[in-house]
VEXNU-765600 format. One line per 4 residues: number of its first residue (from 1); for each residue x, z, y of C-alpha. Coordinates in steps of 0.05 Angstrom, whole numbers, plus 32768, in hexadecimal, padded with zeros to 4 digits. Example, Ala and Ser with C-alpha at 12.3 -4.5 7.8 and 13.67 -1.06 7.14 Angstrom:
<atoms>
1 = 80F6:809C:7FA6  8111:808F:7FEB
</atoms>
This chain:
<atoms>
1 = 7E42:7B98:7CF3  7E4D:7BD4:7CC6  7E13:7BF5:7CA1  7E05:7C3B:7CBC
5 = 7DF8:7C74:7C8C  7DC8:7C97:7CBB  7D8D:7C8E:7CE9  7D7F:7CB9:7D26
9 = 7D48:7CEC:7D1C  7D33:7D32:7D2F  7D17:7D52:7D6D  7D43:7D7B:7D9A
13 = 7D2B:7DBE:7DB5  7D35:7DD6:7DFC  7D66:7E0B:7DE5  7D8F:7DD7:7DC0
17 = 7D8F:7DAA:7DFC  7DA7:7DE3:7E29  7DDD:7DF5:7DF7  7DF8:7DAE:7DF7
21 = 7DFB:7DAD:7E43  7E1C:7DF2:7E48  7E48:7DF5:7E0A  7E5E:7DAE:7DFB
25 = 7E98:7DB1:7E2E  7EB5:7DEB:7E06  7EA8:7DD6:7DBE  7E99:7D8C:7DC1
29 = 7ECE:7D56:7DBA  7ECC:7D17:7DE4  7EE3:7CDC:7DB9  7F0A:7CB1:7DE9
33 = 7F4A:7CA6:7DC1  7F72:7CBE:7D85  7F71:7D0A:7D7F  7FA9:7D3A:7D71
37 = 7F83:7D71:7D4E  7FBA:7DA5:7D58  7FB6:7D99:7DA2  7F6A:7D9B:7DA0
41 = 7F6A:7DE1:7D81  7FAA:7DF8:7DA0  7FCA:7E0A:7D5D  7FE4:7DE9:7D1E
45 = 7FB6:7E0A:7CEA  7F94:7DE4:7CB1  7F60:7DB4:7CCA  7F1E:7DAC:7CA4
49 = 7EE9:7D78:7CB3  7E9F:7D7A:7CA0  7E7B:7D38:7CA4  7E30:7D3E:7CAE
53 = 7E29:7D88:7CBD  7DDE:7D85:7CC7  7DC7:7DC9:7CE1  7E0E:7DE3:7CDB
57 = 7E01:7E18:7CA6  7E3F:7E07:7C7D  7E6C:7DF8:7CB9  7E5E:7E3A:7CDB
61 = 7E64:7E62:7C9A  7EA7:7E43:7C88  7EC2:7E4D:7CCE  7EAE:7E97:7CCC
65 = 7ECC:7EA1:7C87  7F0E:7E7E:7C98  7F23:7E8C:7CE0  7F69:7E76:7CCC
69 = 7F50:7E2E:7CC5  7F36:7DFF:7CFB  7EF5:7DDA:7CEE  7EDB:7D98:7D0B
73 = 7E91:7D87:7D01  7E79:7D40:7D06  7E30:7D2C:7D0B  7E04:7CFB:7D31
77 = 7DC5:7D25:7D38  7DBC:7D45:7D7C  7D8F:7D7F:7D65  7DC3:7D93:7D31
81 = 7DFA:7D90:7D66  7DD2:7DBD:7D93  7DC5:7DF0:7D5C  7E0E:7DF2:7D46
85 = 7E25:7DFD:7D8E  7DF6:7E38:7D94  7E11:7E56:7D53  7E59:7E4B:7D68
89 = 7E4D:7E70:7DA9  7E24:7EA8:7D88  7E5A:7EB2:7D53  7E92:7EAD:7D86
93 = 7EB8:7E7C:7D5B  7EF8:7E5E:7D78  7F09:7E32:7D3B  7ED0:7DFF:7D3E
97 = 7ECA:7DBD:7D65  7E91:7D8C:7D62  7E91:7D40:7D64  7E50:7D19:7D6C
101 = 7E5D:7CD3:7D52  7E5D:7CA8:7D14  7E91:7CC5:7CE4  7EA8:7C7E:7CD2
105 = 7EBB:7C71:7D1A  7EDE:7CB4:7D20  7F07:7CA8:7CE2  7F18:7C62:7CF9
109 = 7F27:7C6F:7D42  7F33:7CB8:7D52  7F55:7CDD:7D19  7F9F:7CD4:7D0A
113 = 7FB9:7CC5:7CC4  7FC1:7D02:7C97  7FA5:7D32:7CCA  7F72:7D56:7C9E
117 = 7F7B:7D8B:7C69  7F34:7D88:7C50  7EF5:7D5F:7C57  7EAF:7D76:7C44
121 = 7E71:7D4B:7C3C  7E36:7D75:7C26  7DF3:7D56:7C16  7DF9:7D14:7C3A
125 = 7DBB:7CE9:7C41  7DAF:7CCF:7BF9  7D89:7C90:7C0E  7D64:7C94:7BCB
129 = 7D41:7C50:7BCE  7D6A:7C19:7BAB  7D64:7BEB:7BE7  7D85:7C21:7C12
133 = 7DC0:7C32:7BE4  7DED:7C07:7C10  7DE3:7C3B:7C47  7E01:7C73:7C1F
137 = 7E3E:7C91:7C41  7E68:7C98:7C02  7E83:7C53:7BF6  7EC8:7C38:7BE5
141 = 7ED9:7C25:7C2D  7EC5:7C69:7C46  7EEE:7C8D:7C11  7F2A:7C63:7C27
145 = 7F1F:7C7A:7C6F  7F1E:7CC2:7C58  7F5E:7CB8:7C30  7F81:7CA0:7C6F
149 = 7F71:7CE0:7C94  7F79:7D14:7C5D  7FBE:7D30:7C50  7FE0:7D2B:7C0D
153 = 7FC1:7D5E:7BDF  7F89:7D69:7C12  7F43:7D79:7BF9  7F04:7D4E:7BF7
157 = 7EC4:7D73:7BE4  7E81:7D50:7BDD  7E3D:7D6C:7BC8  7DF9:7D4D:7BBD
161 = 7DB6:7D60:7B9E  7DA6:7D18:7B89  7DC0:7D08:7B43  7DC2:7CBD:7B4E
165 = 7DEB:7CC6:7B8D  7E18:7CF8:7B69  7E27:7CC5:7B33  7E35:7C91:7B69
169 = 7E65:7CC0:7B8D  7E88:7CCF:7B4C  7E91:7C86:7B3B  7EAC:7C75:7B80
173 = 7EDE:7CAD:7B80  7EF4:7CA4:7B38  7F04:7C5C:7B49  7F30:7C70:7B83
177 = 7F7A:7C76:7B76  7F80:7CA2:7BB4  7F5B:7CE0:7B99  7F62:7D0C:7B5B
181 = 7F27:7D31:7B3E  7F2D:7D7D:7B39  7F07:7D7B:7AF7  7EF0:7D47:7AC5
185 = 7EB2:7D33:7AED  7E87:7D61:7B16  7E9D:7DA7:7B2C  7E7A:7DEA:7B2E
189 = 7E66:7DFE:7B75  7EA2:7E25:7B90  7E90:7E69:7BAC  7EAC:7E55:7BF0
193 = 7E79:7E1D:7BF9  7E3E:7E39:7C1F  7DF8:7E2B:7C05  7DD7:7E00:7C3B
197 = 7D8F:7DF7:7C51  7D8C:7DB2:7C32  7DA7:7DCC:7BF0  7D72:7E03:7BEE
201 = 7D3C:7DCF:7BFC  7D56:7DA3:7BC4  7D57:7DDD:7B93  7D0E:7DEE:7BA6
205 = 7CFD:7DA5:7B95  7D1D:7DAD:7B51  7D5C:7D85:7B61  7D9F:7D95:7B41
209 = 7DDE:7D9C:7B6C  7E1E:7D76:7B5E  7E62:7D87:7B7D  7E9E:7D59:7B7B
213 = 7EE3:7D75:7B8A  7F1E:7D46:7B95  7F66:7D49:7BAE  7F89:7D13:7BD6
217 = 7FC0:7CF5:7BAC
</atoms>
């Protein structure tokens, strides 16, 4: 049995529940088989995946800024899914689809090889206690899964506000022959990365923020 990097939490509101019932058929993706993302969006534009979109701040901002790209958001938390669906509808976005499932299962079972131009993982659960480090999403096996789905020269962008996790991410990626670092270590936050709610909270707590930018070999 694989170790999950998440636990279910959060309370869904009535508006989020209604949004899921009404809007999921339009923006949600049923994961029954391998997906052809060009068919899913009805066009062959660049495909960008955000894993763990939380409240959807970054996902919605990126989709608004780049209507020429298609965005897929993956998360397991029902309240976040409801909120993102509301924001997709309010913003009248046609370039966003949502998947509610474990990202590991999606990468393994539903996404074709070399189908993604970019993957974003912003502020994943740091699991700060030593006994929980095995639950961290960024591990060698997971990076290998990402490498399978990201196109040659495609982008992988990670960010965290936990220094220990940042160092762990760096060591895992530097050991991978499948990715090349943009810089010699951590990167400055690129202007196109939206500042998220979780990042603001971390900054208020006195945390630093570490970005990692890689390219698929």
